[in-house]
C-alpha positions in Angstrom: 170.3 100.1 108.0 173.6 100.9 105.2 174.4 100.3 102.0 177.3 98.1 101.5 179.1 98.6 97.9 180.1 95.7 95.6 184.1 95.5 97.5 182.3 95.1 100.6 182.6 98.7 101.7 179.6 100.7 102.9 178.6 103.1 101.6 177.9 106.3 103.6 175.8 108.5 103.8 177.3 111.9 105.5 175.0 114.4 107.8 176.7 117.2 106.2 177.3 117.6 102.9 180.9 119.4 103.6 181.8 118.0 107.4 182.0 114.7 106.7 180.4 113.1 109.9 177.5 110.5 110.4 176.1 109.5 112.6 173.8 106.8 113.8 171.8 105.2 116.7 170.8 101.6 116.2 170.5 98.1 118.4 171.4 95.1 118.4 168.2 93.6 117.7 167.5 95.3 113.9 170.1 93.3 112.3 169.3 89.5 111.6 170.8 87.3 114.4 172.3 90.1 115.6 175.0 91.0 113.9 175.4 93.7 111.8 176.5 92.2 108.2 180.8 92.7 108.1 181.3 95.6 106.0 184.7 98.7 105.5 185.8 102.4 105.2 188.6 104.2 105.7 186.1 106.3 108.0 186.7 106.8 112.1 184.2 104.6 113.4 183.3 105.2 117.4 181.3 103.1 119.5 179.1 103.8 122.0 177.6 101.0 124.3 174.3 102.6 125.7 172.5 99.2 127.1 173.0 95.8 127.5 176.6 94.7 125.9 178.7 93.3 122.2 181.4 92.2 120.5 182.6 93.8 118.4 185.1 92.5 115.0 187.3 94.5 114.2 189.6 93.4 110.7 189.5 89.8 113.4 190.4 90.5 116.4 187.1 90.1 118.2 186.2 92.8 121.1 184.0 92.6 123.7 182.3 96.3 125.1 180.0 96.1 128.1 178.0 98.7 129.2 179.0 102.6 129.5 181.8 101.6 127.3 
């Protein structure tokens, strides 16, 4: 789903060369155990829950997100 460097950071492949932006839609069910690998990056990451719910770990703090958030 995404590439990780040796330091655990994500190798982000931007959609536009002139502007560092990446838009991606995915299902948690596409990941083993419904969990993406733990990773980090310097970019801002926005998450929107289309349906269902998820728990999101941000620097050790787990946030529960619901549909529409």
